[in-house]
N, CA, C and O atoms as a GROMACS GRO file, in nm:
protein
  436
    1MET      N    1  -0.100   1.135   0.623
    1MET     CA    2  -0.156   1.026   0.536
    1MET      C    3  -0.256   0.914   0.612
    1MET      O    4  -0.205   0.861   0.711
    2ARG      N    5  -0.358   0.883   0.587
    2ARG     CA    6  -0.450   0.775   0.628
    2ARG      C    7  -0.416   0.659   0.555
    2ARG      O    8  -0.514   0.608   0.502
    3ILE      N    9  -0.304   0.597   0.533
    3ILE     CA   10  -0.268   0.504   0.438
    3ILE      C   11  -0.252   0.370   0.587
    3ILE      O   12  -0.213   0.406   0.698
    4LEU      N   13  -0.275   0.278   0.568
    4LEU     CA   14  -0.229   0.193   0.684
    4LEU      C   15  -0.150   0.051   0.638
    4LEU      O   16  -0.125   0.034   0.519
    5LYS      N   17  -0.116  -0.036   0.726
    5LYS     CA   18  -0.077  -0.150   0.664
    5LYS      C   19  -0.163  -0.228   0.657
    5LYS      O   20  -0.239  -0.240   0.753
    6GLY      N   21  -0.184  -0.316   0.526
    6GLY     CA   22  -0.283  -0.410   0.479
    6GLY      C   23  -0.398  -0.339   0.378
    6GLY      O   24  -0.484  -0.396   0.312
    7ASP      N   25  -0.373  -0.216   0.386
    7ASP     CA   26  -0.475  -0.144   0.289
    7ASP      C   27  -0.454  -0.165   0.143
    7ASP      O   28  -0.339  -0.182   0.102
    8MET      N   29  -0.549  -0.164   0.064
    8MET     CA   30  -0.550  -0.178  -0.104
    8MET      C   31  -0.536  -0.067  -0.140
    8MET      O   32  -0.603   0.024  -0.092
    9VAL      N   33  -0.432  -0.046  -0.248
    9VAL     CA   34  -0.421   0.077  -0.300
    9VAL      C   35  -0.389   0.077  -0.451
    9VAL      O   36  -0.359  -0.026  -0.512
   10VAL      N   37  -0.398   0.211  -0.515
   10VAL     CA   38  -0.395   0.226  -0.632
   10VAL      C   39  -0.266   0.330  -0.648
   10VAL      O   40  -0.248   0.438  -0.592
   11VAL      N   41  -0.178   0.256  -0.749
   11VAL     CA   42  -0.055   0.373  -0.776
   11VAL      C   43  -0.110   0.458  -0.878
   11VAL      O   44  -0.170   0.422  -0.979
   12CYS      N   45  -0.079   0.600  -0.833
   12CYS     CA   46  -0.130   0.702  -0.896
   12CYS      C   47  -0.017   0.765  -1.017
   12CYS      O   48  -0.045   0.823  -1.122
   13THR      N   49   0.094   0.736  -0.969
   13THR     CA   50   0.226   0.789  -1.060
   13THR      C   51   0.353   0.706  -1.072
   13THR      O   52   0.392   0.632  -0.982
   14GLY      N   53   0.416   0.725  -1.192
   14GLY     CA   54   0.546   0.637  -1.180
   14GLY      C   55   0.544   0.511  -1.271
   14GLY      O   56   0.443   0.491  -1.337
   15ASP      N   57   0.640   0.433  -1.279
   15ASP     CA   58   0.624   0.308  -1.364
   15ASP      C   59   0.482   0.216  -1.364
   15ASP      O   60   0.426   0.186  -1.470
   16ASP      N   61   0.439   0.181  -1.249
   16ASP     CA   62   0.364   0.129  -1.218
   16ASP      C   63   0.195   0.198  -1.167
   16ASP      O   64   0.107   0.173  -1.085
   17SER      N   65   0.222   0.286  -1.262
   17SER     CA   66   0.076   0.395  -1.267
   17SER      C   67  -0.042   0.292  -1.301
   17SER      O   68  -0.028   0.215  -1.396
   18GLY      N   69  -0.156   0.292  -1.224
   18GLY     CA   70  -0.289   0.252  -1.280
   18GLY      C   71  -0.297   0.089  -1.203
   18GLY      O   72  -0.401   0.023  -1.202
   19LYS      N   73  -0.187   0.050  -1.149
   19LYS     CA   74  -0.184  -0.067  -1.076
   19LYS      C   75  -0.270  -0.084  -0.953
   19LYS      O   76  -0.249  -0.001  -0.865
   20VAL      N   77  -0.343  -0.155  -0.934
   20VAL     CA   78  -0.439  -0.193  -0.810
   20VAL      C   79  -0.344  -0.294  -0.738
   20VAL      O   80  -0.315  -0.400  -0.794
   21ALA      N   81  -0.286  -0.256  -0.592
   21ALA     CA   82  -0.199  -0.359  -0.523
   21ALA      C   83  -0.287  -0.419  -0.415
   21ALA      O   84  -0.359  -0.342  -0.352
   22ARG      N   85  -0.289  -0.524  -0.393
   22ARG     CA   86  -0.366  -0.614  -0.275
   22ARG      C   87  -0.328  -0.538  -0.146
   22ARG      O   88  -0.415  -0.505  -0.066
   23LYS      N   89  -0.194  -0.510  -0.126
   23LYS     CA   90  -0.197  -0.475   0.022
   23LYS      C   91  -0.060  -0.377   0.031
   23LYS      O   92   0.027  -0.379  -0.056
   24VAL      N   93  -0.057  -0.302   0.135
   24VAL     CA   94   0.043  -0.235   0.148
   24VAL      C   95   0.132  -0.307   0.281
   24VAL      O   96   0.079  -0.319   0.392
   25LEU      N   97   0.259  -0.347   0.257
   25LEU     CA   98   0.330  -0.436   0.343
   25LEU      C   99   0.396  -0.374   0.454
   25LEU      O  100   0.409  -0.440   0.557
   26ARG      N  101   0.440  -0.256   0.448
   26ARG     CA  102   0.510  -0.215   0.568
   26ARG      C  103   0.512  -0.037   0.563
   26ARG      O  104   0.520  -0.003   0.445
   27LEU      N  105   0.508   0.075   0.648
   27LEU     CA  106   0.547   0.167   0.635
   27LEU      C  107   0.681   0.216   0.688
   27LEU      O  108   0.726   0.149   0.780
   28GLU      N  109   0.753   0.321   0.648
   28GLU     CA  110   0.871   0.348   0.684
   28GLU      C  111   0.862   0.499   0.696
   28GLU      O  112   0.763   0.563   0.662
   29GLU      N  113   0.984   0.557   0.750
   29GLU     CA  114   0.973   0.686   0.763
   29GLU      C  115   0.867   0.764   0.838
   29GLU      O  116   0.863   0.886   0.820
   30GLY      N  117   0.772   0.699   0.929
   30GLY     CA  118   0.675   0.762   0.984
   30GLY      C  119   0.552   0.786   0.882
   30GLY      O  120   0.480   0.885   0.881
   31GLY      N  121   0.545   0.673   0.798
   31GLY     CA  122   0.415   0.681   0.720
   31GLY      C  123   0.453   0.741   0.589
   31GLY      O  124   0.376   0.723   0.494
   32VAL      N  125   0.580   0.823   0.568
   32VAL     CA  126   0.642   0.927   0.453
   32VAL      C  127   0.651   0.814   0.327
   32VAL      O  128   0.611   0.847   0.215
   33LYS      N  129   0.702   0.688   0.350
   33LYS     CA  130   0.722   0.614   0.260
   33LYS      C  131   0.644   0.475   0.275
   33LYS      O  132   0.622   0.447   0.393
   34ILE      N  133   0.602   0.391   0.192
   34ILE     CA  134   0.551   0.275   0.176
   34ILE      C  135   0.596   0.170   0.105
   34ILE      O  136   0.657   0.207   0.005
   35VAL      N  137   0.589   0.041   0.120
   35VAL     CA  138   0.630  -0.063   0.044
   35VAL      C  139   0.503  -0.139   0.012
   35VAL      O  140   0.451  -0.209   0.098
   36VAL      N  141   0.462  -0.128  -0.087
   36VAL     CA  142   0.358  -0.232  -0.168
   36VAL      C  143   0.394  -0.341  -0.242
   36VAL      O  144   0.499  -0.347  -0.306
   37GLU      N  145   0.299  -0.440  -0.236
   37GLU     CA  146   0.323  -0.578  -0.270
   37GLU      C  147   0.332  -0.565  -0.427
   37GLU      O  148   0.250  -0.497  -0.488
   38ASN      N  149   0.437  -0.634  -0.491
   38ASN     CA  150   0.442  -0.624  -0.641
   38ASN      C  151   0.454  -0.489  -0.749
   38ASN      O  152   0.440  -0.489  -0.871
   39VAL      N  153   0.488  -0.360  -0.642
   39VAL     CA  154   0.502  -0.251  -0.686
   39VAL      C  155   0.650  -0.225  -0.666
   39VAL      O  156   0.709  -0.279  -0.573
   40ASN      N  157   0.720  -0.132  -0.761
   40ASN     CA  158   0.817  -0.077  -0.746
   40ASN      C  159   0.958  -0.211  -0.715
   40ASN      O  160   1.050  -0.208  -0.633
   41ARG      N  161   0.933  -0.286  -0.786
   41ARG     CA  162   1.028  -0.386  -0.800
   41ARG      C  163   1.173  -0.379  -0.844
   41ARG      O  164   1.203  -0.355  -0.961
   42VAL      N  165   1.273  -0.403  -0.738
   42VAL     CA  166   1.402  -0.393  -0.829
   42VAL      C  167   1.482  -0.518  -0.788
   42VAL      O  168   1.443  -0.580  -0.689
   43TYR      N  169   1.591  -0.560  -0.855
   43TYR     CA  170   1.724  -0.655  -0.864
   43TYR      C  171   1.798  -0.602  -0.778
   43TYR      O  172   1.839  -0.487  -0.792
   44ARG      N  173   1.834  -0.691  -0.654
   44ARG     CA  174   1.906  -0.665  -0.552
   44ARG      C  175   2.035  -0.797  -0.596
   44ARG      O  176   2.006  -0.915  -0.574
   45HIS      N  177   2.142  -0.770  -0.644
   45HIS     CA  178   2.241  -0.874  -0.659
   45HIS      C  179   2.333  -0.916  -0.555
   45HIS      O  180   2.416  -0.830  -0.524
   46VAL      N  181   2.339  -1.054  -0.479
   46VAL     CA  182   2.388  -1.094  -0.378
   46VAL      C  183   2.476  -1.200  -0.387
   46VAL      O  184   2.453  -1.298  -0.457
   47LYS      N  185   2.582  -1.184  -0.317
   47LYS     CA  186   2.681  -1.262  -0.310
   47LYS      C  187   2.628  -1.412  -0.238
   47LYS      O  188   2.530  -1.414  -0.163
   48LYS      N  189   2.706  -1.531  -0.274
   48LYS     CA  190   2.698  -1.676  -0.233
   48LYS      C  191   2.690  -1.662  -0.081
   48LYS      O  192   2.784  -1.601  -0.030
   49GLY      N  193   2.610  -1.699  -0.013
   49GLY     CA  194   2.613  -1.736   0.115
   49GLY      C  195   2.525  -1.640   0.225
   49GLY      O  196   2.522  -1.642   0.348
   50HIS      N  197   2.447  -1.545   0.116
   50HIS     CA  198   2.350  -1.473   0.189
   50HIS      C  199   2.258  -1.542   0.191
   50HIS      O  200   2.227  -1.631   0.112
   51PRO      N  201   2.190  -1.491   0.316
   51PRO     CA  202   2.081  -1.588   0.424
   51PRO      C  203   1.959  -1.596   0.337
   51PRO      O  204   1.912  -1.709   0.348
   52LYS      N  205   1.881  -1.511   0.246
   52LYS     CA  206   1.779  -1.541   0.166
   52LYS      C  207   1.808  -1.582   0.039
   52LYS      O  208   1.718  -1.615  -0.039
   53SER      N  209   1.949  -1.583   0.004
   53SER     CA  210   1.956  -1.674  -0.146
   53SER      C  211   2.117  -1.741  -0.133
   53SER      O  212   2.212  -1.690  -0.192
   54PRO      N  213   2.130  -1.866  -0.046
   54PRO     CA  214   2.274  -1.922  -0.034
   54PRO      C  215   2.363  -1.947  -0.151
   54PRO      O  216   2.485  -1.956  -0.159
   55GLN      N  217   2.257  -1.956  -0.251
   55GLN     CA  218   2.362  -1.988  -0.417
   55GLN      C  219   2.399  -1.852  -0.478
   55GLN      O  220   2.482  -1.860  -0.569
   56GLY      N  221   2.353  -1.724  -0.446
   56GLY     CA  222   2.393  -1.612  -0.496
   56GLY      C  223   2.286  -1.562  -0.612
   56GLY      O  224   2.195  -1.638  -0.647
   57GLY      N  225   2.299  -1.458  -0.657
   57GLY     CA  226   2.249  -1.434  -0.776
   57GLY      C  227   2.129  -1.330  -0.768
   57GLY      O  228   2.168  -1.256  -0.678
   58ARG      N  229   2.058  -1.302  -0.792
   58ARG     CA  230   1.936  -1.184  -0.813
   58ARG      C  231   1.822  -1.194  -0.751
   58ARG      O  232   1.752  -1.289  -0.787
   59LEU      N  233   1.773  -1.114  -0.657
   59LEU     CA  234   1.691  -1.125  -0.579
   59LEU      C  235   1.603  -1.009  -0.613
   59LEU      O  236   1.649  -0.895  -0.621
   60SER      N  237   1.462  -1.040  -0.634
   60SER     CA  238   1.378  -0.946  -0.688
   60SER      C  239   1.297  -0.868  -0.557
   60SER      O  240   1.216  -0.934  -0.492
   61ILE      N  241   1.320  -0.747  -0.529
   61ILE     CA  242   1.250  -0.702  -0.408
   61ILE      C  243   1.142  -0.585  -0.430
   61ILE      O  244   1.137  -0.515  -0.531
   62GLU      N  245   1.061  -0.574  -0.328
   62GLU     CA  246   0.997  -0.416  -0.333
   62GLU      C  247   1.077  -0.300  -0.267
   62GLU      O  248   1.129  -0.309  -0.156
   63MET      N  249   1.082  -0.203  -0.339
   63MET     CA  250   1.141  -0.102  -0.254
   63MET      C  251   1.038   0.001  -0.233
   63MET      O  252   0.931  -0.008  -0.293
   64PRO      N  253   1.060   0.090  -0.160
   64PRO     CA  254   0.937   0.201  -0.078
   64PRO      C  255   0.937   0.298  -0.198
   64PRO      O  256   1.022   0.341  -0.276
   65ILE      N  257   0.785   0.318  -0.178
   65ILE     CA  258   0.760   0.464  -0.285
   65ILE      C  259   0.712   0.561  -0.179
   65ILE      O  260   0.711   0.526  -0.061
   66ASP      N  261   0.672   0.684  -0.215
   66ASP     CA  262   0.641   0.802  -0.139
   66ASP      C  263   0.488   0.763  -0.134
   66ASP      O  264   0.434   0.706  -0.229
   67ALA      N  265   0.411   0.802   0.001
   67ALA     CA  266   0.275   0.768   0.034
   67ALA      C  267   0.185   0.865  -0.037
   67ALA      O  268   0.062   0.858  -0.040
   68SER      N  269   0.262   0.958  -0.095
   68SER     CA  270   0.163   1.089  -0.169
   68SER      C  271   0.120   1.011  -0.328
   68SER      O  272   0.017   1.044  -0.387
   69ASN      N  273   0.204   0.919  -0.376
   69ASN     CA  274   0.188   0.852  -0.523
   69ASN      C  275   0.082   0.754  -0.515
   69ASN      O  276   0.060   0.701  -0.624
   70VAL      N  277   0.010   0.713  -0.419
   70VAL     CA  278  -0.072   0.629  -0.392
   70VAL      C  279  -0.201   0.637  -0.343
   70VAL      O  280  -0.195   0.703  -0.240
   71GLN      N  281  -0.320   0.602  -0.367
   71GLN     CA  282  -0.463   0.626  -0.283
   71GLN      C  283  -0.497   0.510  -0.263
   71GLN      O  284  -0.455   0.408  -0.318
   72VAL      N  285  -0.615   0.527  -0.145
   72VAL     CA  286  -0.665   0.400  -0.095
   72VAL      C  287  -0.772   0.382  -0.189
   72VAL      O  288  -0.834   0.475  -0.239
   73TYR      N  289  -0.802   0.211  -0.221
   73TYR     CA  290  -0.876   0.182  -0.306
   73TYR      C  291  -0.989   0.160  -0.247
   73TYR      O  292  -0.995   0.108  -0.136
   74CYS      N  293  -1.125   0.209  -0.333
   74CYS     CA  294  -1.254   0.177  -0.272
   74CYS      C  295  -1.340   0.072  -0.353
   74CYS      O  296  -1.379   0.107  -0.464
   75PRO      N  297  -1.370  -0.044  -0.311
   75PRO     CA  298  -1.416  -0.137  -0.389
   75PRO      C  299  -1.549  -0.111  -0.440
   75PRO      O  300  -1.587  -0.165  -0.544
   76LYS      N  301  -1.630  -0.024  -0.369
   76LYS     CA  302  -1.764   0.019  -0.404
   76LYS      C  303  -1.747   0.118  -0.534
   76LYS      O  304  -1.803   0.094  -0.641
   77CYS      N  305  -1.660   0.237  -0.512
   77CYS     CA  306  -1.631   0.306  -0.642
   77CYS      C  307  -1.579   0.230  -0.741
   77CYS      O  308  -1.614   0.234  -0.858
   78ASP      N  309  -1.482   0.147  -0.687
   78ASP     CA  310  -1.394   0.090  -0.841
   78ASP      C  311  -1.264   0.178  -0.861
   78ASP      O  312  -1.211   0.173  -0.972
   79ARG      N  313  -1.216   0.248  -0.778
   79ARG     CA  314  -1.116   0.336  -0.795
   79ARG      C  315  -1.064   0.396  -0.673
   79ARG      O  316  -1.119   0.374  -0.565
   80GLY      N  317  -0.965   0.469  -0.684
   80GLY     CA  318  -0.858   0.524  -0.581
   80GLY      C  319  -0.955   0.659  -0.520
   80GLY      O  320  -1.010   0.739  -0.596
   81VAL      N  321  -0.962   0.664  -0.408
   81VAL     CA  322  -1.010   0.758  -0.331
   81VAL      C  323  -0.943   0.820  -0.215
   81VAL      O  324  -0.848   0.769  -0.155
   82ARG      N  325  -1.001   0.940  -0.186
   82ARG     CA  326  -0.958   1.029  -0.067
   82ARG      C  327  -1.028   0.928   0.069
   82ARG      O  328  -1.132   0.864   0.052
   83VAL      N  329  -0.970   0.928   0.166
   83VAL     CA  330  -1.044   0.898   0.289
   83VAL      C  331  -1.052   0.976   0.383
   83VAL      O  332  -0.969   1.067   0.380
   84GLY      N  333  -1.147   0.973   0.497
   84GLY     CA  334  -1.144   1.053   0.571
   84GLY      C  335  -1.226   0.977   0.744
   84GLY      O  336  -1.268   0.862   0.762
   85ASN      N  337  -1.223   1.068   0.821
   85ASN     CA  338  -1.262   0.980   0.922
   85ASN      C  339  -1.427   1.013   0.957
   85ASN      O  340  -1.475   1.126   0.953
   86ARG      N  341  -1.500   0.894   0.992
   86ARG     CA  342  -1.656   0.934   1.018
   86ARG      C  343  -1.671   0.867   1.128
   86ARG      O  344  -1.593   0.793   1.188
   87LEU      N  345  -1.802   0.908   1.155
   87LEU     CA  346  -1.842   0.828   1.288
   87LEU      C  347  -2.005   0.758   1.257
   87LEU      O  348  -2.105   0.818   1.217
   88ASP      N  349  -1.990   0.608   1.293
   88ASP     CA  350  -2.131   0.497   1.266
   88ASP      C  351  -2.214   0.544   1.407
   88ASP      O  352  -2.176   0.613   1.502
   89ALA      N  353  -2.320   0.489   1.382
   89ALA     CA  354  -2.420   0.512   1.463
   89ALA      C  355  -2.424   0.480   1.613
   89ALA      O  356  -2.518   0.509   1.686
   90ASP      N  357  -2.313   0.417   1.652
   90ASP     CA  358  -2.275   0.380   1.790
   90ASP      C  359  -2.205   0.508   1.856
   90ASP      O  360  -2.209   0.535   1.976
   91GLY      N  361  -2.134   0.584   1.752
   91GLY     CA  362  -2.027   0.698   1.791
   91GLY      C  363  -1.851   0.654   1.758
   91GLY      O  364  -1.747   0.717   1.780
   92LYS      N  365  -1.876   0.521   1.698
   92LYS     CA  366  -1.718   0.478   1.683
   92LYS      C  367  -1.688   0.534   1.562
   92LYS      O  368  -1.773   0.546   1.474
   93LYS      N  369  -1.551   0.577   1.547
   93LYS     CA  370  -1.459   0.626   1.446
   93LYS      C  371  -1.426   0.495   1.344
   93LYS      O  372  -1.378   0.386   1.375
   94TYR      N  373  -1.462   0.537   1.229
   94TYR     CA  374  -1.385   0.419   1.111
   94TYR      C  375  -1.361   0.525   0.978
   94TYR      O  376  -1.413   0.633   0.949
   95ARG      N  377  -1.269   0.450   0.918
   95ARG     CA  378  -1.199   0.543   0.798
   95ARG      C  379  -1.300   0.520   0.668
   95ARG      O  380  -1.327   0.407   0.628
   96GLY      N  381  -1.334   0.599   0.629
   96GLY     CA  382  -1.427   0.605   0.523
   96GLY      C  383  -1.427   0.661   0.407
   96GLY      O  384  -1.371   0.770   0.406
   97CYS      N  385  -1.482   0.617   0.281
   97CYS     CA  386  -1.473   0.676   0.166
   97CYS      C  387  -1.522   0.838   0.137
   97CYS      O  388  -1.642   0.861   0.147
   98ARG      N  389  -1.450   0.925   0.108
   98ARG     CA  390  -1.518   1.074   0.086
   98ARG      C  391  -1.660   1.063   0.026
   98ARG      O  392  -1.764   1.091   0.085
   99LYS      N  393  -1.646   1.017  -0.101
   99LYS     CA  394  -1.722   0.997  -0.239
   99LYS      C  395  -1.836   0.933  -0.176
   99LYS      O  396  -1.938   1.000  -0.159
  100CYS      N  397  -1.832   0.797  -0.136
  100CYS     CA  398  -1.955   0.713  -0.121
  100CYS      C  399  -1.993   0.693   0.034
  100CYS      O  400  -2.112   0.682   0.061
  101GLY      N  401  -1.902   0.689   0.130
  101GLY     CA  402  -1.876   0.676   0.268
  101GLY      C  403  -1.879   0.543   0.320
  101GLY      O  404  -1.906   0.514   0.437
  102THR      N  405  -1.845   0.454   0.216
  102THR     CA  406  -1.803   0.311   0.240
  102THR      C  407  -1.692   0.287   0.343
  102THR      O  408  -1.584   0.343   0.323
  103ALA      N  409  -1.708   0.212   0.452
  103ALA     CA  410  -1.610   0.199   0.575
  103ALA      C  411  -1.515   0.123   0.471
  103ALA      O  412  -1.551   0.043   0.385
  104LEU      N  413  -1.380   0.169   0.501
  104LEU     CA  414  -1.263   0.110   0.448
  104LEU      C  415  -1.202   0.056   0.552
  104LEU      O  416  -1.170   0.128   0.646
  105LYS      N  417  -1.175  -0.084   0.555
  105LYS     CA  418  -1.089  -0.161   0.653
  105LYS      C  419  -0.967  -0.218   0.605
  105LYS      O  420  -0.967  -0.274   0.495
  106ALA      N  421  -0.849  -0.212   0.684
  106ALA     CA  422  -0.719  -0.280   0.622
  106ALA      C  423  -0.750  -0.411   0.607
  106ALA      O  424  -0.852  -0.457   0.658
  107ALA      N  425  -0.647  -0.499   0.521
  107ALA     CA  426  -0.690  -0.647   0.484
  107ALA      C  427  -0.668  -0.715   0.612
  107ALA      O  428  -0.721  -0.822   0.641
  108GLY      N  429  -0.583  -0.645   0.691
  108GLY     CA  430  -0.517  -0.743   0.809
  108GLY      C  431  -0.610  -0.730   0.939
  108GLY      O  432  -0.604  -0.805   1.037
  109LYS      N  433  -0.701  -0.616   0.923
  109LYS     CA  434  -0.810  -0.587   1.038
  109LYS      C  435  -0.944  -0.662   1.027
  109LYS      O  436  -1.032  -0.645   1.111
   0.00000   0.00000   0.00000
C-alpha cells in the first residue's frame, strides 16, 4: 500500500463510507491496518483511575481499519485515487495521482 502517515484519505467501504478524512494518524501491522482521524470510532468503557480518564466512564477512540478500504484523496480530482511513483524534472521520486499526475504529499511533510 502507498498510504503514509498524514495522508488525506477517502473511506470506500464500511459504516463511514464516503467520508473524506483529514489525516491518517498511524500505521499498524506493517501498513496493513491504519488508524484514520474520526473514522471507525468506538466507545471504550474504563474504570476510575485510568490515566486518560481518572473519573472513569466512556472514551471514544478510533480503531484500525484495513488499508484496502481507503484511497488517497487528490484535491485536484476531488476524489479518492490510485497513487503511483513518478519522477520530476530533477529526477527525484514523488508520489503522484495516477489520473492527473498531481504530486501528493502527506500532511506532516
